[in-house]
N, C-alpha and C positions, 0 to 999 in steps of 0.2 A: 503494499500500499504506499502510495506517495503522500508525504505530508507537506504542508506549507507552513513553515514557522515564521512567526513575526517576532523579531529580535530587537530589543533596545539595548544600545550600548553607549558608553562614554569615552571619549579618548583626548589625550594630550596629543595634538598634531604637530608638535615641534620637529620631530624626527622624520615626518612622513611629507611625500610629495602629493599631498590631498588624499581624497578617498579613492578616486577611480584607478583601476590598474594602469600601470605604466609599463611601457616596453624597457625602459632603462633606468628606473628608478623604484624604490620601495614605497608601497602605498598601503593604506589603511585596508583596502579590498583584499589585496594579495595576501597581507598578513592573516586576515581572519579566514580567508578561504583555504589558506594551506593548513591552519589550526583545525577547521573543521573537517578537512580531508584525513588529517592524522587521527581525530577523535572517531570518526564513523567509518573509516575506511572506504570512502567514495569521493569521487571528484564531484565539487559543487562549484556554482556560480551564485553569488549573492547579488540581489538588487537593492541598492541603496536609496536613501529617501532624498539625498543631495549628493552634489558633486563639490564638496567642500575642496578649496585650494590648498596649496603647499602652505604649511605652518598655521592652518586654521584648526580650531579645537571644537569639541562637541560635547556639550552637557547632556544633551539627549539626541541620539541618532537611531532611526530604525532602519533595518534591513528585512527582507524575507527571502527564504531560501527553501528549495525543494529538496526533500530527503526521502531515502528509502530506509528507515530505521524506526524502530519503535521506543526509543530512548525516551524516558520521561523528560519533560522541560527541565525539571529541577536538575536532572542529571546532566542535561546538555549545558545548562549554565555554569555549573560546578565543573565539569570536564572541560569546557572551553576556557573558561578562567584560568584553569591550571597550565593550559598550554600557551595562551596569549601572553605577550610581554606586559610588564607593569604599566605601560602607559596607553593600555586598552582594556576596558572592563566591561563585561557582559552584565546588565542590570536585570534584565526579564526576558522571558521567553513564553510564548503561547501559541497554540495551533490556531491558524487563521483559515478562512475560507479559501478554496483553491484559485479563486481569482484575485485574492489580494495582492496587490503590488505596492511596496513601500513608497515608490515614488508617485505613482499615477493615481494612487487612492489618497494622497495627501491633500488637505484642503487648505493648508497654508503652514507659514513657519515663522518663527520668531528668533531673531538674532540679537546678540547683545555685543558690545564693543566697549572694552575698558581701557580707560586711561589712567595711567598712574600720574598724577599732578603734583610732582614734588621736585625741589629744586635740584635734589641728587638721585641718581638711579638706585632703584631698590633691587638689589641682587636676587632677592628672593622672588621677584615676579618678573625676572628675565624671561623673554619669550611667551609670557602668559599675559602681559599687558603691555601697551605702548606707553613709553616714558615720555612725558611732555613736561619741561621745566618751567614754562612761563604760565602766569595765571590763566585760568580758563573760567569764562562767564557762563556757567551752566544755564541760568535764567535765559540770557541772550540767544544762546543756541537752542534752548527748548522752544522759544517762540519761533524762531526760524524752522525748526524741524516740521511744525505744523504744516508747512506749505507742501509737504511732500505727501501728506495723506490725501487718498483718493485714487482714482484711475488716471493714469497719465502715460505718456510715451516717455520712458526713462532712457533713450538712447544716448544722451548726453552723459549718462551714469553708468555705462557698460564699456567694459574693454573693447577696443576697436575691432580686433580680429575676430571676437565672439560673435559680433553683430552679423557677420556674413554667412552665418549658419542658423540664423534665427528666422522664424517666419514672423514674429512681431517682438517689438520692444515695449509693448504697452502691458503694465502690471499695475495691481491694486495695492496700495498700502493701507493697511488697516489702522495703524497707530505708530506713533513715533514720539519718544519722550527722551529728554537729557536731564539727568539728575546727578547731584553731588553726593557721595557718601564719603564723609571725611577727606582723605586726600585722592580718592578715587572720583573721576567723572564717567558715568555709565550711560550709554547711548543704547536704547531698546527699540527696535523696530520690528514689526510684523506685516505680513503681506500674503497674498496668494502665490507668490513666487518672486525670485529675485534673479536678476541678470548677473553674468559674470562680474565680479568686482563692484557691484552696485552698492553694496552695504559701506565698503571700504571708501568709495567715491562720495557718498552721501555724507558719510561721518567727516571725510576729508574738507568737504565744501562747508560745513558747520564750523570746522576749526579755521577755516579760511576767514568765515564770516567773524569768528572771535578775534581774528588778526587785523580785522577791517581790510582784508584783500578781496572780499568778496560782499555782497549785499543781499538782502531778501529779493531785490529786484533780479539779481543775477541769477537765483534759483528759478524764479518764474520764466524769465529768458530761456534758461536751459531747457525747462520743461516743454516750453512753447516751441523752440527752435531745432533741439537736438544738438546743439553747439557744444562740444565738449571742452572748448575753451572757456566757456563762461561758468563751468562748473569747477569744483576744487580738485585737489591732487588726491591720487590713490595712496591712501595711507598703508603701512605694512600690516601683514595679517596677524601679527602677534596677538592683538587683543581681541581678535573676533571669535566669536562662539555661537555655533547653532545652539539655541537654548531650548526651543520646544518644537515639536512637529505636531499638527493638528490633524486628527482623522475623526470621521464620524463616529 
């Protein structure tokens, strides 16, 4: 009997070239598939809910996998955790309908981006947050972030090469907020889907607004024209986390 497992994991992406399998670099997908193959004695392919980039992390990430094994879900979780490296953890596992697909059945995602806003580097958050030594006005950036909410063409907030392979760059942002928690500034954005580098460019744009290098009018212009030059920079992946994935 073929089972379709819905599996939730978390990972520190610092050592990986994103989720998706690569021909010449280590990925989350390859690492997990090889561990499942060892555990079950069969070759598998997993379907991830997102294609996170190099260095991006996940607090909640789902994949589904078809297996021909009666192993209980509890045994699958324990066995896989024993085989995986310490920067990847299996949180849960359940049997899903045969047509469940972790990516195509997702109704949306929430990302967070963490900025360590201190004058000196915090060595304990290296690769886990972006260090930014200058003052950040969370209220100013939070006000500007609301301009992203709604259905827009986010062509200006997408990596140029990625747009060539897309049918549409229109996405819907459900919510966007910027909050300060002591020496951290946290950007939280949710939507029905995100383009390549979209979150990193949106956060970079808000940081440019903080630096008075961009204005709220520039955000509106970028959304209207698709002009990448009126948006902000693409900030590093270090502080980016896939935080939640939404399903029915």
